[in-house]
N, C-alpha and C positions, 0 to 999 in steps of 0.2 A: 530886325535881327542882323541883316547884312551890314547895315550902317554901323551898328554897335560893334561888330567884329572888326570892321575896317578902322574904327576909331582907335581900337587897341593896337593897331599896327604902328601908330605914331607914338613914339616915346614922350613921356611928360617932359623930360629934359632934352632940349634940342641938340645938346652936344653929343647925345647918344645916337643921333641919326648917322653920324660919320662911321662908327663901327658897323652899323647895319648895312650901309651902302658898300663898305669895304668887303663884307662877307658876300653880298650879292655880286659884286664885281669879280671877286675871286672865283666864285662858282662859275660865272659866265666865261672867264678866261680859261679855266680848266676844261670846260665843256667844248669851247671853240678850239682849243689847242688839240684835244684828243680827236675831234671830228675832222678837222681840216689839216692837221699836220701829222699826227702819230699814225692813225689808221691808214691813210693813203700811202704813207711811206712804208708801212709794214707789208701791205698787200699790193703795192705797186699800182695803185689806182684801179685794181681789178675787183669788180663787185662780186665777191664769192659768198657762199653760205656762211663761212666763218665770220666774215665781216658783218653779215646780217645778224648773226648771233651776238657778236660784240655790240652792235647797235641796240638790239633789243635789251640786252642785259644793262647796257649803259643808260638807256632811257628809263628802265625800271629803277635803277639806282637814283636817277634824277627825280623821278616821280616820288619816291619815298622820302628823299632828302628835302625837296621843296615842300612836299605835303606836311611833313612833321614840323618843318620850320614855320610854315604859315600857321598851323594850328597851335603851335607853342606860343606864337606871338599874339594870336587872335583870341585865345581862351582866357577868360576872366577868372582869376583865382583869388580875388580879393574878398573881403567881408561884405562887399556890396551885393554878393550873390546869396547871402543868407539873411535871416531876420534875427537881429541881435536883441537880447532882452534889455528892457529899460533898467531893471534892477540887477545888480550883480548876483549870480547864483551862489549857493553855498559853497564854501571852499572844500575841495575834495582832497587836497594834498596839504597836510600839516607840515610845518617847518621841521618837526622832529623826525621826519622820515629820512633826512640826510645825515650821513655819518660825519661829513666834513663841515665844520662851521662856516667856512668861507663859501660853501655852495648852498647854504640854506636859503638865502634870499633869491639866488638864481633859480633854484628848483621851484620855490614857492611862486615866483613871478611867472615863470615859464609854463607851469603845469596847472595853473588856475585861471579862471576867468578874471579879467582885470580891465581897467578903464584906460583907453588910449586918449591922451590929452590932445594929440595931433588930429585924430579923426573924430574925436568927441563921441565915442561909442564904446560900449563894452565888447571886448573881443574874447574869443574862446582860447583854450590852451593851445600851445604850439604856434600861435599866431604872432607875427612880428611886424612892426611898422617899418616900411622902407621909405627912407627920406628922398630917394631918387624917384620912385614911382608915386610918392606922396599918398600912400594908402596902406592899410593893413592887409597882409597876405596870409591866407589860410595855410597852415603848416608850411611856413616859408622855409625854403631850403637855402637859397642864395639869390643874389641879383646878378644876372648875366649881362655884362656890358656889351658883349658882341650882339646880343639880341635886343638889348634895350628894355628888358622887363624882368620881373622877378619869376623865379621858378618855385612853384608851390604845389598845393594839393591837386589841382585839376590839370595842370599842364606839364608836370614832371615826366609823365609818360612820353609825351611828344619830344621833350628835351632829350631824354635818354635815347630814344629811337633816332633822333636827329644826330646825336653823337655817334651811334653805332653805324648808321648808314653813311655818315661822313667818313668814318674810318674805313668802311668797306670800299667806298668810292676812291679814297686816296690810295689804298693798297692796290686796287685794280689799276689805277693810273700808274703806280710804280712798276707793276708787272709789264704794262704796255711800254713804259719808258725803257725798260731793260731790253725788250724786243726791238724797239726803235733804235737804241744805241748800237745793238749788235748788227742790225741791218745797215746802219749808217757807216760804221767803222769796220765791220767785218770781224772784229775780235775785241776782247777786253785787254786793256793795258793800264799801266800806271797813269798815263796821260788822261785816259777816259775817266778813271776813278777820281783823279784830281779835278777834272773839269766838272764832274757831277757834284762833288762834295764842296769844292771851293771855286765856284765859277768866276768870281771877280779876281781872285788870285791868278787863275789860269789865263784870264783876259789880260791882266797886267804883264804877265810874262810871255804874251803873244802865243799861248797855246791855243787860244780860241779867237775867232773873229767876232764881229759884232752880233751877227745873227746867231751864231753858236752860243754866245754869251747869254742871249735871251732864252734859248732853248734849255741851256744848262741851269739857268737860274730857276726856271719853272720846275724842272726835274728835281733840283735840290730842295726847293721850297716844299714840294709834295712830300719828300722824305721827312723833313723837319715837322711839317704839319701832321703827318701820320703818327709820329712819336708823341706829339703834344696831345692829339685827340685820343690816342690810346691811353695816355696817362689820365686824362679827364674821365674817360669811360670807366677805367678800373676803379678810380676813386669813387665815382658815383654809384657803381654797382656794389662796391663794398659797403657804402652807407645804406643803400636800400636793403641789402641782405641782412644788415644788423638793425634795421628799423629805426635809423637815425637820420636827422637832417644835418647840414653843415654846422648850424648853430649848436645843436646838441653835441655834435662831435667835438667842437671847439671848447665847449663848456663842460665836457665830460659827463653828460647826462645820459644815463643808460636805463631810465625808468620805463621807457616805452617799448613794448613788444619784445622785451629781452627774452621772454620765455617761448617765443614762437619759432617755428621752423622756417627754412628758407622759402618754401612755397607760400606759406601764409604771409610772409613779409612782401613777397612779390605780388600777391593778390591784392594786398592793401594799396599798392601803388598802381599796378597795371590792370587790376580787375580779374574776374574769373577766367577770361580768355587770354591770359597773359602769354600763352604759348603762340598765339596767332598775331599779336600786335605788330611784330616785325614785318609781316607780310605786306601790310598796307596800313597807312594812317587812317583809312576810312572804316576799318573794322571797329565796331562799337564794343568797347570794353571799359565801362566807367570804373573808377577806383572804388574799392569797398569802403563803405563808411560815408559820412557826411562832412568830413573835415572839421567837425566840432567835437565829437566824442571819440576817445581812443582808449584802447586797452593798456593798462599799466600793471606793473609788477610791484606789489606792496610787500615789503619784507622788513625784518628786523624791528618788530614791535617790542614793547617793554615786557609783556607777559608771554609772548610766543615767538618762537624762532621759525615757524612755518611760513610758507609763501602762499599768497593768494592773489588772484587776478581780479581787478576791479575795472569797470568801464566808466569813464567820466566824459 
């Protein structure tokens, strides 16, 4: 089992190893920078209870960040984890369910069992083939190039938690950077603002020296990364709250779980203990369902206008 998990840490495409190494190096740089530059400067190398609290909270962030990153990369969410039928099951979604003619084929192909010619296997609804991972992914959301694998039914929980804890860590770094800047210069001025937001420009105009350029570059990068991670997190939570994947959002497919409340949609992804998963990646909370059968909302039939729920 351990060897199987370690095997998934290596991307199928060797070119995707570079982004993963970049993420790991970036995490290492920020941890080292906060421990050996920021905290000693703020507390003047005096080991106080406040610094101990900072260290404990910082290591708790690192534990959750690295833990969710590892489990997201090591969890297999492909069709290899299920037993696919030899014969295609009966079609559950007729093409007449779609109002728009140009979406009939998309909904029919996406919401029924179908044959994947690449994997040579019958795959369930909401499954998509990834040409980078070279396998079919259950309830595929998207392929994350920074992690080198697809985000799907079984690892999306760890991906979202990784984004949230990355955002928390970057915001925490930004707060410490503000304290560090105040301790360093004693006050805020236009020079400090320019140095933090445009470090290379400040260096060119000799506002910063070489070492200050490095410090300002790390501080400004954390601000940009915070906004980027916040954007990704909001997007992902919006899709989860609506019971959609990125593919379904792009193809305007609203057939899945559109009648469910927010809590039900969160339980489908994060499991029954969804309120606790942010505390630790080790908390067991498997997603509801099997990644094969999903609730759909069947509406607009010829003889009836009423809505009914069907599980396929």
